[in-house]
C-alpha positions as CSV (number, residue, x, y, z in Angstrom):
1,M,18.6,-15.8,-26.6
2,E,16.3,-15.3,-23.6
3,N,16.8,-14.0,-20.2
4,A,15.3,-15.3,-16.9
5,G,12.2,-13.3,-17.5
6,N,11.6,-15.0,-20.9
7,T,12.2,-11.7,-22.6
8,R,14.0,-12.2,-25.9
9,L,17.2,-10.3,-26.3
10,Y,19.0,-9.7,-29.6
11,L,22.7,-9.1,-30.5
12,T,22.8,-6.1,-32.7
13,A,25.6,-4.9,-34.8
14,R,26.3,-2.0,-32.4
15,D,26.6,-4.5,-29.5
16,A,29.0,-6.5,-31.6
17,G,31.2,-3.5,-32.3
18,L,30.1,-3.2,-35.9
19,I,28.3,-0.6,-38.0
20,G,26.4,-1.1,-41.3
21,C,26.2,1.3,-44.2
22,T,22.5,2.2,-44.8
23,S,23.3,2.9,-48.5
24,C,25.1,-0.2,-49.7
25,G,24.9,-2.5,-46.7
26,R,28.7,-3.0,-46.2
27,V,29.6,-3.7,-42.5
28,H,32.5,-1.8,-40.9
29,A,34.1,-1.6,-37.5
30,A,32.2,0.8,-35.1
31,R,35.0,3.4,-35.3
32,A,34.6,3.8,-39.1
33,K,33.2,7.1,-40.2
34,T,32.9,6.7,-44.0
35,C,31.9,3.6,-46.0
36,L,34.8,2.1,-47.9
37,R,32.5,0.9,-50.7
38,C,30.2,3.8,-51.5
39,G,31.7,6.7,-49.5
40,A,28.5,7.4,-47.5
41,T,28.8,8.8,-44.0
42,L,28.3,6.0,-41.4
43,A,26.2,6.5,-38.2
44,S,25.1,3.8,-35.7
45,R,21.7,5.5,-35.3
46,D,19.9,8.4,-36.8
47,T,19.4,10.6,-33.7
48,Q,16.9,12.8,-35.5
49,S,14.9,10.0,-37.0
50,L,11.7,10.4,-34.9
51,Q,11.6,14.2,-35.5
52,K,11.7,13.7,-39.2
53,V,9.2,10.9,-39.1
54,W,6.6,13.0,-37.2
55,A,7.2,16.0,-39.3
56,W,6.5,14.2,-42.6
57,W,3.7,12.2,-41.0
58,L,1.9,15.4,-39.9
59,A,2.4,16.9,-43.4
60,G,0.9,13.7,-44.9
61,V,-2.2,13.8,-42.6
62,I,-2.8,17.5,-43.4
63,A,-2.6,16.8,-47.1
64,F,-4.9,13.8,-46.7
65,V,-7.8,16.0,-45.5
66,P,-8.3,18.0,-48.7
67,A,-7.7,14.9,-50.7
68,N,-11.0,13.5,-49.3
69,V,-12.9,16.8,-49.1
70,Y,-12.3,18.4,-52.5
71,P,-13.1,16.9,-55.9
72,M,-10.7,14.3,-57.3
73,L,-12.2,14.6,-60.9
74,K,-14.0,17.3,-62.8
75,T,-16.1,15.9,-65.7
76,A,-17.5,18.2,-68.3
77,T,-20.2,16.7,-70.6
78,L,-22.0,18.8,-73.2
79,G,-21.3,22.0,-71.2
80,T,-22.4,20.5,-67.9
81,E,-19.6,20.1,-65.3
82,T,-19.7,17.7,-62.4
83,A,-17.2,17.2,-59.7
84,S,-16.7,14.0,-57.6
85,T,-14.8,13.4,-54.4
86,L,-13.2,10.1,-53.5
87,L,-16.1,9.1,-51.3
88,G,-18.6,10.5,-53.8
89,G,-17.1,8.4,-56.5
90,I,-17.3,5.3,-54.4
91,V,-21.0,5.9,-53.6
92,E,-21.7,6.5,-57.3
93,L,-20.0,3.2,-58.2
94,L,-22.2,1.4,-55.6
95,H,-25.3,3.0,-57.1
96,H,-24.3,1.7,-60.5
97,G,-23.9,-1.8,-59.1
98,S,-20.1,-1.9,-59.4
99,I,-19.5,-3.2,-56.0
100,G,-16.2,-4.9,-56.7
101,I,-14.7,-1.7,-58.3
102,A,-16.1,0.4,-55.4
103,A,-14.4,-1.9,-52.9
104,I,-11.1,-1.7,-54.7
105,V,-11.2,2.1,-54.8
106,F,-12.3,2.3,-51.2
107,F,-9.5,0.0,-50.1
108,A,-6.8,1.7,-52.1
109,S,-7.9,5.3,-51.5
110,I,-9.1,5.2,-47.9
111,V,-8.2,2.1,-46.0
112,I,-4.5,1.7,-47.1
113,P,-3.6,5.4,-46.6
114,A,-5.3,5.5,-43.2
115,S,-3.6,2.2,-42.2
116,K,-0.2,3.5,-43.2
117,F,-0.7,6.6,-41.0
118,L,-1.7,4.4,-38.0
119,A,1.2,1.9,-38.6
120,I,3.8,4.6,-38.8
121,A,2.5,6.3,-35.7
122,Y,2.4,3.0,-33.9
123,L,6.0,2.2,-34.8
124,A,7.2,5.7,-33.8
125,L,5.3,5.6,-30.5
126,G,6.7,2.2,-29.7
127,I,10.2,3.6,-29.5
128,N,9.5,5.4,-26.3
129,R,7.0,3.1,-24.7
130,P,6.5,-0.7,-24.4
131,S,4.7,-2.4,-27.3
132,R,2.6,-5.5,-27.4
133,L,4.2,-6.6,-30.7
134,T,7.7,-8.1,-30.6
135,A,10.6,-6.3,-32.3
136,H,10.5,-8.9,-35.1
137,R,6.8,-8.2,-35.7
138,R,7.3,-4.5,-35.7
139,H,10.1,-4.9,-38.3
140,Q,7.7,-6.9,-40.4
141,L,5.1,-4.2,-40.1
142,Y,7.7,-1.6,-41.2
143,E,8.5,-3.7,-44.2
144,V,4.9,-3.9,-45.2
145,V,4.5,-0.1,-44.9
146,E,7.5,0.4,-47.2
147,F,6.3,-2.2,-49.7
148,V,2.7,-0.8,-49.9
149,G,4.1,2.7,-50.3
150,R,5.2,2.1,-53.9
151,W,1.6,1.2,-54.9
152,S,-0.1,4.2,-53.2
153,M,0.0,6.4,-56.3
154,I,-2.5,4.2,-58.2
155,D,-5.3,6.7,-57.8
156,V,-3.2,9.5,-59.2
157,F,-2.2,7.3,-62.2
158,V,-5.8,6.5,-62.9
159,V,-6.7,10.2,-62.9
160,A,-3.8,11.1,-65.1
161,I,-4.8,8.3,-67.6
162,L,-8.4,9.4,-67.7
163,T,-7.4,13.1,-68.2
164,A,-5.2,12.1,-71.1
165,L,-7.7,9.8,-72.8
166,V,-11.0,11.6,-72.3
167,Q,-10.5,14.9,-74.1
168,L,-13.3,15.2,-76.7
169,G,-13.5,18.9,-77.0
170,S,-16.9,20.4,-76.1
171,A,-18.5,16.9,-76.0
172,A,-16.7,15.5,-73.0
173,S,-13.5,16.1,-71.0
174,I,-12.0,15.1,-67.6
175,H,-9.7,17.3,-65.5
176,P,-8.0,16.5,-62.2
177,G,-9.3,18.3,-59.2
178,I,-7.3,19.8,-56.3
179,A,-7.8,16.5,-54.4
180,A,-5.6,14.7,-56.9
181,V,-2.6,17.0,-56.0
182,S,-3.4,16.7,-52.3
183,F,-3.5,12.9,-52.5
184,A,-0.2,12.8,-54.4
185,L,1.4,15.0,-51.8
186,S,-0.1,12.9,-48.9
187,V,1.4,9.7,-50.4
188,A,4.8,11.4,-51.0
189,F,4.9,12.7,-47.4
190,T,3.9,9.3,-46.0
191,M,6.6,7.6,-48.0
192,L,9.2,10.1,-46.7
193,S,7.9,9.6,-43.2
194,A,8.4,5.8,-43.5
195,Q,11.9,6.2,-45.1
196,S,12.9,8.6,-42.3
197,F,12.2,6.0,-39.7
198,D,15.4,4.3,-38.5
199,A,14.2,0.7,-38.0
200,R,17.3,-0.1,-35.9
201,L,15.7,2.0,-33.1
202,I,13.2,-0.9,-32.7
203,W,15.9,-3.2,-31.4
204,D,17.2,-0.6,-29.0
205,A,13.7,0.1,-27.7
206,D,13.1,-3.6,-27.2
207,K,16.2,-4.0,-25.1
208,D,15.6,-0.8,-23.1
209,H,12.0,-1.9,-22.2
210,A,13.3,-5.4,-21.3
211,K,15.6,-4.0,-18.6
């Protein structure tokens, strides 16, 4: 429904005197403390959600720096060892004319992680200040961040596969660099940051800012 100021208001479960289990989804009366289906502890809101979000977010940003600075792969060919970073590998692909592959690597390794950091920060900041996006749009943004998170390890999987396949003794071998570990940690921390975010706070913030 809408009020006189054309601001959309929503009836939440808490307003209706209900509480939902975040583990199995069963709805209970607001006074319930334990889920009757799965036994999980019920809470209308996670009061420490934002603290956990920012803690994991900062850890992810810190880990993302060495992931782009240090080598992702170390290649040894006939006794000569070369190391390449994410950006260095993208530039090398461009020099070899593999524009499509370079674009995919750049998008998956640089654009998507950076976009996730920005999206999570935007959602967290929107809890305490007005946002241009509606609550529904912010929920959609949150769902996108969670969906993309499961595909963020593709770079690490590629490194692991190459390391396992290219082991030709003294002729040629590939080993993961410190950036691979840093990138994996950054992805894990970002996923934990997104999962720590209590999306129900978006509706509360939307109503508070509408007053």
